[in-house]
The first five atom37 places (N, CA, C, CB, O) and aatype in JSON, in Angstrom:
{
  "aatype": [12, 15, 13, 15, 1, 10, 3, 9, 0, 16, 10, 0, 15, 17, 10, 3, 6, 15, 1, 0, 19, 16, 10, 19, 3, 9, 1, 3, 14, 12, 15, 13, 0, 15, 7, 8, 10, 14, 7, 15, 16, 1, 10, 3, 2, 10, 2, 10, 7, 3, 13, 10, 3, 5, 0, 3, 11, 0, 0, 0, 10, 19, 19, 9, 4, 18, 8, 7, 2, 15, 15, 5, 7, 0, 0, 7, 17, 10, 15, 15, 5, 7, 13, 0, 6, 19, 8, 15, 10, 3, 7, 7, 13, 16, 0, 17, 5, 0, 6, 18, 14, 3, 1, 19, 0, 15],
  "atom_mask": [
    [1, 1, 1, 1, 1],
    [1, 1, 1, 1, 1],
    [1, 1, 1, 1, 1],
    [1, 1, 1, 1, 1],
    [1, 1, 1, 1, 1],
    [1, 1, 1, 1, 1],
    [1, 1, 1, 1, 1],
    [1, 1, 1, 1, 1],
    [1, 1, 1, 1, 1],
    [1, 1, 1, 1, 1],
    [1, 1, 1, 1, 1],
    [1, 1, 1, 1, 1],
    [1, 1, 1, 1, 1],
    [1, 1, 1, 1, 1],
    [1, 1, 1, 1, 1],
    [1, 1, 1, 1, 1],
    [1, 1, 1, 1, 1],
    [1, 1, 1, 1, 1],
    [1, 1, 1, 1, 1],
    [1, 1, 1, 1, 1],
    [1, 1, 1, 1, 1],
    [1, 1, 1, 1, 1],
    [1, 1, 1, 1, 1],
    [1, 1, 1, 1, 1],
    [1, 1, 1, 1, 1],
    [1, 1, 1, 1, 1],
    [1, 1, 1, 1, 1],
    [1, 1, 1, 1, 1],
    [1, 1, 1, 1, 1],
    [1, 1, 1, 1, 1],
    [1, 1, 1, 1, 1],
    [1, 1, 1, 1, 1],
    [1, 1, 1, 1, 1],
    [1, 1, 1, 1, 1],
    [1, 1, 1, 0, 1],
    [1, 1, 1, 1, 1],
    [1, 1, 1, 1, 1],
    [1, 1, 1, 1, 1],
    [1, 1, 1, 0, 1],
    [1, 1, 1, 1, 1],
    [1, 1, 1, 1, 1],
    [1, 1, 1, 1, 1],
    [1, 1, 1, 1, 1],
    [1, 1, 1, 1, 1],
    [1, 1, 1, 1, 1],
    [1, 1, 1, 1, 1],
    [1, 1, 1, 1, 1],
    [1, 1, 1, 1, 1],
    [1, 1, 1, 0, 1],
    [1, 1, 1, 1, 1],
    [1, 1, 1, 1, 1],
    [1, 1, 1, 1, 1],
    [1, 1, 1, 1, 1],
    [1, 1, 1, 1, 1],
    [1, 1, 1, 1, 1],
    [1, 1, 1, 1, 1],
    [1, 1, 1, 1, 1],
    [1, 1, 1, 1, 1],
    [1, 1, 1, 1, 1],
    [1, 1, 1, 1, 1],
    [1, 1, 1, 1, 1],
    [1, 1, 1, 1, 1],
    [1, 1, 1, 1, 1],
    [1, 1, 1, 1, 1],
    [1, 1, 1, 1, 1],
    [1, 1, 1, 1, 1],
    [1, 1, 1, 1, 1],
    [1, 1, 1, 0, 1],
    [1, 1, 1, 1, 1],
    [1, 1, 1, 1, 1],
    [1, 1, 1, 1, 1],
    [1, 1, 1, 1, 1],
    [1, 1, 1, 0, 1],
    [1, 1, 1, 1, 1],
    [1, 1, 1, 1, 1],
    [1, 1, 1, 0, 1],
    [1, 1, 1, 1, 1],
    [1, 1, 1, 1, 1],
    [1, 1, 1, 1, 1],
    [1, 1, 1, 1, 1],
    [1, 1, 1, 1, 1],
    [1, 1, 1, 0, 1],
    [1, 1, 1, 1, 1],
    [1, 1, 1, 1, 1],
    [1, 1, 1, 1, 1],
    [1, 1, 1, 1, 1],
    [1, 1, 1, 1, 1],
    [1, 1, 1, 1, 1],
    [1, 1, 1, 1, 1],
    [1, 1, 1, 1, 1],
    [1, 1, 1, 0, 1],
    [1, 1, 1, 0, 1],
    [1, 1, 1, 1, 1],
    [1, 1, 1, 1, 1],
    [1, 1, 1, 1, 1],
    [1, 1, 1, 1, 1],
    [1, 1, 1, 1, 1],
    [1, 1, 1, 1, 1],
    [1, 1, 1, 1, 1],
    [1, 1, 1, 1, 1],
    [1, 1, 1, 1, 1],
    [1, 1, 1, 1, 1],
    [1, 1, 1, 1, 1],
    [1, 1, 1, 1, 1],
    [1, 1, 1, 1, 1],
    [1, 1, 1, 1, 1]
  ],
  "atom_positions": [
    [[0.87, -1.07, 0.16], [-0.06, 0.28, -0.17], [0.68, 1.4, -0.06], [-1.3, 0.53, 0.78], [1.83, 1.48, 0.37]],
    [[-0.16, 2.42, -0.55], [1.13, 3.06, -0.57], [0.44, 5.01, -0.44], [2.16, 2.46, -2.38], [-0.75, 5.17, -0.75]],
    [[0.9, 5.73, -0.19], [-0.38, 6.89, -0.23], [0.38, 8.3, -1.01], [-1.02, 7.39, 1.75], [1.6, 8.34, -1.21]],
    [[-0.6, 9.43, -1.42], [-0.1, 10.34, -2.09], [0.04, 11.46, -1.34], [-0.73, 10.52, -3.11], [0.02, 11.57, -0.11]],
    [[0.23, 12.56, -2.43], [0.62, 13.89, -1.44], [-0.86, 14.68, -1.98], [2.52, 14.96, -1.92], [-1.42, 14.57, -3.07]],
    [[-1.17, 15.33, -1.01], [-2.49, 16.23, -1.48], [-2.41, 17.73, -0.86], [-4.03, 15.48, -0.89], [-2.29, 18.15, 0.29]],
    [[-2.56, 18.48, -2.39], [-2.44, 19.77, -1.78], [-3.69, 20.61, -1.13], [-1.89, 20.54, -2.79], [-4.85, 20.36, -1.44]],
    [[-3.33, 21.63, -0.22], [-4.56, 22.05, 0.17], [-5.65, 22.43, -0.29], [-4.46, 22.66, 0.65], [-6.59, 22.6, 0.48]],
    [[-5.79, 22.7, -1.86], [-6.94, 23.68, -2.52], [-7.63, 22.37, -2.65], [-6.63, 24.76, -4.09], [-8.85, 22.38, -2.44]],
    [[-6.86, 20.85, -3.07], [-7.88, 20.11, -2.91], [-8.69, 19.67, -2.21], [-7.75, 19.58, -3.09], [-9.81, 19.35, -2.61]],
    [[-8.27, 19.57, -0.95], [-8.4, 19.27, 0.32], [-9.71, 20.08, 0.34], [-7.16, 19.62, 1.33], [-10.82, 19.56, 0.38]],
    [[-9.44, 21.6, 0.31], [-10.65, 22.7, 0.57], [-11.61, 22.32, -0.26], [-10.34, 24.26, 0.29], [-12.76, 22.56, 0.1]],
    [[-11.44, 21.73, -1.39], [-12.55, 21.46, -2.46], [-13.23, 20.19, -2.01], [-11.95, 21.27, -4.04], [-14.43, 20.39, -1.8]],
    [[-12.86, 18.98, -1.79], [-13.5, 18.01, -1.26], [-13.85, 18.2, 0.21], [-12.79, 16.91, -1.49], [-14.32, 17.16, 0.68]],
    [[-13.77, 19.22, 1.09], [-14.23, 19.63, 2.29], [-15.62, 20.18, 1.58], [-13.19, 20.72, 3.18], [-16.67, 19.6, 1.84]],
    [[-15.6, 21.49, 0.53], [-16.48, 22.28, 0.1], [-17.45, 21.04, -0.54], [-15.85, 23.48, -0.89], [-18.58, 21.18, -0.06]],
    [[-17.42, 20.21, -1.2], [-18.32, 19.16, -1.5], [-18.86, 17.86, -0.33], [-17.59, 18.56, -2.65], [-19.44, 16.87, -0.76]],
    [[-18.65, 18.01, 0.73], [-18.61, 16.96, 1.51], [-18.47, 15.58, 1.13], [-19.52, 17.05, 2.12], [-19.17, 14.57, 1.16]],
    [[-17.2, 15.92, 0.71], [-16.6, 14.16, 0.47], [-16.3, 13.99, 1.78], [-15.05, 13.75, -0.63], [-15.97, 14.91, 2.52]],
    [[-16.44, 12.46, 2.21], [-15.95, 11.57, 2.69], [-14.78, 11.65, 3.24], [-15.99, 10.85, 2.04], [-14.07, 10.76, 2.78]],
    [[-14.09, 12.44, 4.21], [-12.75, 12.12, 4.35], [-12.74, 12.17, 5.62], [-11.74, 12.91, 3.69], [-13.57, 12.74, 6.34]],
    [[-11.28, 11.27, 6.13], [-10.97, 11.38, 7.84], [-9.56, 12.31, 7.92], [-10.63, 9.53, 8.7], [-8.6, 12.24, 7.15]],
    [[-9.69, 12.91, 8.72], [-8.73, 13.81, 9.11], [-8.35, 14.04, 10.22], [-8.93, 14.72, 8.81], [-8.84, 14.66, 11.17]],
    [[-6.75, 13.13, 9.98], [-6.03, 13.15, 11.98], [-4.75, 14.11, 11.56], [-5.2, 10.97, 12.96], [-3.97, 14.31, 10.63]],
    [[-5.03, 14.45, 12.61], [-3.55, 15.61, 13.03], [-2.47, 15.15, 13.63], [-3.8, 16.78, 14.07], [-2.89, 14.79, 14.73]],
    [[-0.9, 14.86, 13.57], [-0.17, 14.32, 14.61], [0.75, 15.08, 14.91], [0.29, 13.17, 14.43], [1.94, 14.78, 15.01]],
    [[-0.09, 16.8, 15.16], [1.15, 17.51, 15.61], [0.76, 17.16, 17.37], [1.25, 19.48, 15.0], [0.01, 16.27, 17.75]],
    [[1.24, 17.79, 17.95], [1.51, 17.84, 19.6], [0.69, 18.51, 20.02], [2.75, 18.37, 20.18], [0.48, 19.58, 19.44]],
    [[-0.1, 18.17, 21.17], [-1.58, 18.52, 22.04], [-1.66, 20.38, 21.78], [-1.39, 17.98, 24.25], [-2.65, 20.82, 21.19]],
    [[-0.75, 21.17, 22.18], [-0.58, 22.42, 22.55], [-0.55, 22.85, 21.05], [0.7, 22.73, 23.54], [-1.16, 23.92, 21.05]],
    [[-0.15, 22.56, 19.71], [-0.22, 23.11, 18.53], [-1.7, 22.76, 18.25], [0.87, 22.6, 17.53], [-2.44, 23.69, 17.91]],
    [[-2.21, 21.46, 18.36], [-3.54, 21.02, 17.86], [-4.69, 21.68, 18.92], [-3.59, 19.25, 17.8], [-5.85, 21.84, 18.54]],
    [[-4.36, 21.96, 19.96], [-5.45, 22.64, 20.93], [-5.22, 24.27, 20.43], [-5.08, 22.34, 22.88], [-5.91, 24.93, 21.21]],
    [[-4.57, 25.16, 19.5], [-5.0, 26.2, 19.54], [-4.86, 26.3, 18.03], [-4.4, 27.12, 20.49], [-3.92, 27.05, 17.75]],
    [[-5.32, 25.93, 17.23], [-5.74, 25.31, 16.14], [-5.35, 24.21, 15.29], [0.0, 0.0, 0.0], [-4.28, 23.61, 15.41]],
    [[-6.52, 23.86, 14.15], [-6.42, 22.71, 13.67], [-7.76, 22.93, 12.52], [-6.47, 21.48, 14.9], [-8.55, 23.87, 12.53]],
    [[-7.74, 21.81, 11.6], [-8.75, 21.66, 10.49], [-9.86, 21.1, 11.06], [-8.32, 20.82, 9.3], [-9.89, 20.0, 11.62]],
    [[-11.16, 22.18, 10.87], [-12.61, 21.44, 11.62], [-12.35, 20.12, 11.31], [-14.29, 21.89, 11.0], [-11.78, 19.76, 10.28]],
    [[-12.88, 19.2, 12.41], [-13.61, 18.51, 12.13], [-12.13, 17.23, 12.21], [0.0, 0.0, 0.0], [-12.43, 16.03, 12.22]],
    [[-10.99, 17.54, 12.24], [-9.85, 16.65, 12.77], [-9.78, 15.94, 13.53], [-9.07, 17.02, 13.08], [-10.71, 16.08, 14.31]],
    [[-9.16, 15.18, 13.79], [-8.64, 14.06, 15.03], [-7.45, 14.55, 15.62], [-8.26, 12.48, 14.48], [-6.71, 15.09, 14.8]],
    [[-6.91, 14.52, 17.07], [-5.37, 14.82, 16.99], [-5.21, 12.99, 17.24], [-4.54, 16.2, 18.48], [-5.67, 12.13, 17.98]],
    [[-4.54, 13.08, 16.42], [-4.26, 11.39, 16.38], [-2.56, 10.93, 17.39], [-4.02, 10.89, 14.22], [-1.54, 11.45, 16.93]],
    [[-2.4, 10.11, 18.54], [-1.04, 9.83, 18.76], [-0.82, 8.47, 19.01], [-0.53, 10.58, 19.79], [-1.7, 7.67, 18.71]],
    [[0.27, 8.06, 19.55], [0.44, 6.66, 20.09], [-0.93, 6.48, 21.07], [2.01, 6.48, 21.0], [-1.65, 5.64, 20.53]],
    [[-1.5, 6.97, 22.28], [-2.19, 6.61, 22.89], [-3.66, 6.58, 22.09], [-1.97, 7.28, 23.97], [-4.17, 5.47, 22.25]],
    [[-4.31, 7.26, 21.44], [-5.71, 6.68, 20.68], [-5.36, 6.36, 19.38], [-6.99, 7.75, 20.57], [-6.13, 6.58, 18.44]],
    [[-4.02, 5.72, 19.21], [-3.78, 5.12, 17.78], [-4.69, 3.76, 17.78], [-2.03, 4.74, 17.47], [-5.42, 3.54, 16.81]],
    [[-4.64, 2.77, 19.0], [-5.74, 1.43, 18.62], [-7.21, 1.66, 18.37], [0.0, 0.0, 0.0], [-8.16, 1.2, 17.74]],
    [[-6.93, 2.55, 19.15], [-9.09, 2.5, 19.12], [-9.31, 3.41, 17.95], [-10.24, 3.45, 20.9], [-10.45, 3.47, 17.51]],
    [[-8.03, 4.39, 17.18], [-8.81, 4.96, 15.66], [-8.5, 3.6, 15.15], [-8.05, 6.53, 14.57], [-8.78, 3.74, 13.95]],
    [[-8.25, 2.83, 15.25], [-7.67, 1.71, 14.43], [-9.0, 0.59, 14.22], [-6.22, 0.98, 15.33], [-9.49, 0.22, 13.16]],
    [[-9.24, 0.32, 15.13], [-10.5, -0.15, 15.28], [-11.89, 0.54, 15.18], [-10.42, -0.6, 16.29], [-12.96, -0.04, 15.0]],
    [[-11.65, 2.15, 15.37], [-13.04, 2.84, 14.55], [-13.28, 2.87, 13.79], [-13.41, 3.72, 14.43], [-14.48, 2.86, 13.49]],
    [[-12.04, 2.97, 12.63], [-11.99, 4.41, 11.48], [-12.56, 4.0, 10.62], [-10.65, 5.04, 10.81], [-12.89, 2.84, 10.88]],
    [[-13.09, 4.5, 9.13], [-13.98, 3.92, 8.34], [-12.73, 3.68, 7.01], [-15.5, 4.97, 8.08], [-12.25, 4.65, 6.41]],
    [[-12.36, 2.3, 6.71], [-10.82, 2.4, 6.0], [-11.25, 2.74, 4.59], [-9.77, 0.83, 6.02], [-10.48, 3.15, 3.72]],
    [[-13.02, 2.48, 4.38], [-13.06, 2.64, 2.83], [-12.8, 3.94, 2.86], [-14.41, 2.25, 1.99], [-12.08, 4.16, 1.88]],
    [[-13.05, 5.29, 3.66], [-13.04, 6.91, 3.44], [-11.45, 7.42, 3.2], [-13.75, 7.76, 4.94], [-10.38, 7.1, 3.73]],
    [[-11.82, 8.35, 2.17], [-10.16, 9.0, 2.11], [-9.6, 9.54, 3.7], [-10.14, 10.65, 0.9], [-10.08, 10.37, 4.48]],
    [[-8.68, 8.9, 3.75], [-8.2, 9.55, 4.84], [-6.46, 10.6, 4.74], [-8.15, 8.23, 5.87], [-5.45, 10.09, 4.27]],
    [[-6.5, 12.11, 5.31], [-5.75, 12.64, 5.37], [-4.84, 13.14, 6.54], [-6.16, 13.14, 4.83], [-5.24, 13.82, 7.49]],
    [[-3.47, 12.66, 6.32], [-2.69, 13.03, 7.36], [-2.11, 14.25, 7.62], [-1.87, 12.35, 7.37], [-1.22, 14.62, 6.85]],
    [[-2.49, 15.08, 8.72], [-1.92, 16.72, 8.71], [-0.81, 16.44, 10.25], [-3.66, 18.33, 9.04], [-1.0, 15.83, 11.3]],
    [[0.73, 17.5, 9.53], [1.22, 17.6, 10.78], [1.62, 19.12, 10.33], [2.41, 16.4, 11.32], [0.82, 19.87, 9.79]],
    [[2.77, 19.43, 10.59], [3.43, 20.9, 10.89], [3.26, 21.55, 9.03], [5.61, 20.69, 11.66], [2.68, 22.44, 8.4]],
    [[3.91, 20.73, 8.87], [5.01, 21.32, 7.1], [4.79, 20.32, 5.8], [7.24, 21.14, 7.36], [5.16, 20.54, 4.64]],
    [[4.06, 19.08, 6.31], [4.07, 18.05, 5.12], [5.05, 17.1, 5.28], [0.0, 0.0, 0.0], [5.01, 16.27, 4.37]],
    [[6.0, 16.9, 6.17], [6.92, 16.38, 6.34], [6.14, 14.52, 6.88], [7.84, 17.45, 7.38], [5.59, 13.56, 6.35]],
    [[6.57, 14.97, 8.2], [6.68, 14.15, 8.75], [5.44, 13.36, 8.58], [7.07, 14.5, 9.79], [5.59, 12.15, 8.44]],
    [[4.11, 13.9, 8.55], [2.72, 13.23, 8.01], [3.02, 12.15, 6.74], [1.61, 14.57, 7.39], [2.26, 11.22, 6.46]],
    [[4.08, 12.4, 6.14], [4.51, 11.33, 4.9], [4.79, 9.89, 5.67], [6.13, 11.89, 3.96], [4.44, 8.84, 5.12]],
    [[5.28, 9.88, 6.66], [6.1, 8.61, 6.88], [4.45, 8.15, 8.11], [0.0, 0.0, 0.0], [3.88, 7.06, 8.22]],
    [[4.25, 8.99, 8.55], [2.43, 8.38, 8.74], [1.62, 7.67, 8.37], [1.62, 8.91, 8.6], [1.11, 6.67, 8.86]],
    [[1.38, 8.63, 6.71], [0.74, 8.2, 5.8], [1.03, 6.67, 5.33], [0.92, 9.11, 4.89], [0.13, 5.85, 5.19]],
    [[2.18, 6.43, 5.15], [2.94, 5.23, 4.59], [2.54, 4.66, 5.47], [0.0, 0.0, 0.0], [1.58, 4.0, 5.08]],
    [[2.77, 4.47, 6.84], [2.56, 3.99, 7.81], [0.86, 3.24, 8.04], [3.0, 5.05, 8.61], [0.57, 2.07, 8.27]],
    [[-0.02, 4.44, 7.88], [-1.41, 3.78, 8.09], [-1.84, 3.19, 6.78], [-2.55, 4.84, 8.6], [-2.91, 2.57, 6.76]],
    [[-0.98, 3.33, 5.46], [-1.73, 2.63, 4.55], [-1.51, 1.38, 4.65], [-1.58, 2.98, 3.35], [-2.49, 0.66, 4.48]],
    [[-0.45, 0.86, 4.89], [-0.55, -0.29, 5.55], [-1.3, -1.35, 6.56], [0.06, -0.14, 5.81], [-1.38, -2.58, 6.51]],
    [[-1.86, -0.26, 7.6], [-3.06, -0.52, 8.42], [-4.09, -1.13, 7.46], [-3.61, 0.82, 9.13], [-4.9, -1.82, 8.08]],
    [[-4.37, -1.08, 5.84], [-5.66, -1.59, 5.44], [-6.74, 0.13, 5.07], [0.0, 0.0, 0.0], [-7.81, -0.06, 4.5]],
    [[-6.44, 1.29, 5.35], [-7.09, 1.91, 4.58], [-6.96, 2.08, 3.06], [-7.05, 2.81, 5.07], [-5.93, 2.31, 2.42]],
    [[-8.01, 1.95, 2.69], [-8.15, 1.85, 1.1], [-7.51, 3.35, 0.06], [-10.04, 1.66, 0.84], [-7.16, 3.34, -1.12]],
    [[-7.57, 4.92, 1.37], [-7.11, 5.9, 0.89], [-6.07, 6.97, 0.94], [-7.74, 6.18, 0.89], [-6.36, 8.08, 0.49]],
    [[-4.78, 6.72, 1.48], [-4.26, 7.71, 2.44], [-3.67, 8.83, 1.93], [-3.37, 7.17, 3.26], [-3.05, 8.69, 0.88]],
    [[-3.71, 9.68, 2.31], [-3.27, 11.45, 1.67], [-1.65, 12.27, 2.83], [-5.4, 12.93, 2.13], [-2.16, 12.71, 3.86]],
    [[-1.05, 12.35, 2.84], [0.16, 13.77, 3.24], [-0.79, 14.88, 2.59], [2.16, 13.74, 2.24], [-1.2, 14.79, 1.43]],
    [[-1.11, 15.99, 3.51], [-0.9, 17.38, 3.28], [-0.16, 17.85, 3.07], [-1.08, 17.99, 3.79], [0.8, 17.93, 3.84]],
    [[-0.23, 18.4, 1.92], [1.4, 19.07, 1.59], [1.34, 20.35, 1.97], [1.96, 19.11, -0.04], [0.41, 21.13, 1.76]],
    [[2.63, 20.63, 2.68], [2.37, 21.96, 3.62], [1.63, 21.74, 4.96], [0.0, 0.0, 0.0], [1.66, 22.5, 5.93]],
    [[1.24, 21.07, 4.91], [0.69, 20.8, 6.05], [-0.47, 21.9, 7.19], [0.0, 0.0, 0.0], [-1.29, 22.55, 6.54]],
    [[-0.51, 22.02, 8.21], [-1.46, 22.77, 8.8], [-0.75, 24.26, 8.57], [-1.77, 22.27, 10.4], [-1.55, 25.2, 8.59]],
    [[0.28, 24.51, 8.42], [0.98, 25.71, 8.35], [0.37, 26.5, 7.07], [2.57, 25.42, 8.25], [-0.22, 27.58, 7.03]],
    [[0.72, 25.54, 5.97], [0.16, 26.04, 4.68], [-1.96, 25.72, 5.06], [1.11, 24.77, 3.01], [-2.91, 26.32, 5.57]],
    [[-1.86, 25.31, 4.85], [-3.41, 25.59, 5.49], [-3.69, 26.58, 6.1], [-3.88, 24.78, 6.37], [-4.47, 27.3, 5.47]],
    [[-3.27, 27.12, 7.52], [-3.51, 28.19, 8.5], [-3.4, 29.3, 7.34], [-2.35, 28.3, 9.92], [-4.45, 29.81, 6.94]],
    [[-2.32, 29.64, 6.83], [-1.38, 30.32, 6.05], [-2.79, 31.04, 4.76], [0.11, 28.98, 5.34], [-2.94, 32.23, 4.5]],
    [[-3.61, 29.89, 4.2], [-4.19, 30.12, 3.02], [-5.59, 29.89, 3.11], [-3.62, 29.39, 2.03], [-6.41, 30.12, 2.22]],
    [[-5.81, 29.43, 4.24], [-7.24, 29.54, 4.69], [-7.79, 29.94, 6.49], [-7.77, 28.01, 4.26], [-8.41, 29.16, 7.2]],
    [[-7.48, 30.91, 6.77], [-7.39, 31.4, 8.17], [-8.7, 31.59, 8.55], [-6.6, 32.66, 8.37], [-8.91, 31.83, 9.74]],
    [[-9.32, 31.55, 8.01], [-11.08, 31.72, 8.5], [-11.68, 30.02, 8.3], [-12.23, 33.11, 7.08], [-12.88, 29.78, 8.39]],
    [[-10.86, 29.15, 8.07], [-11.26, 27.67, 8.16], [-10.38, 26.87, 9.4], [-10.92, 26.93, 6.58], [-9.97, 25.71, 9.43]],
    [[-10.3, 27.5, 9.98], [-9.45, 26.67, 11.28], [-10.05, 26.91, 12.66], [-7.8, 27.19, 11.44], [-10.44, 28.01, 13.05]],
    [[-10.07, 25.98, 13.23], [-10.98, 25.92, 14.43], [-9.81, 25.9, 15.87], [-12.08, 24.31, 14.27], [-8.61, 25.75, 15.64]],
    [[-10.27, 26.05, 17.15], [-9.26, 25.88, 17.66], [-10.18, 25.37, 19.21], [-8.18, 27.25, 17.5], [-9.55, 25.03, 20.22]]
  ]
}
């Protein structure tokens, strides 16, 4: 299994279209608390098992980190866990927040 890199404009259009997509954010708790994509779930080693048990593996999965680097490793690993479609968000949360400041939850 593998993943693809997803640009923020494509993700924005998917969200506008209400496409079935699961958003996971792998940043630290304080960064997530200060801002994240609406509807995203912070994913870490403590809740990973529950996430894998409960996630819809048929829905597109988008992994978000700070700049789009760490998310690639996580996306690769998650794709090996049976998710049908896994993406790493290019530019990460930093790029999303710069482009869509009105589409950030805290």
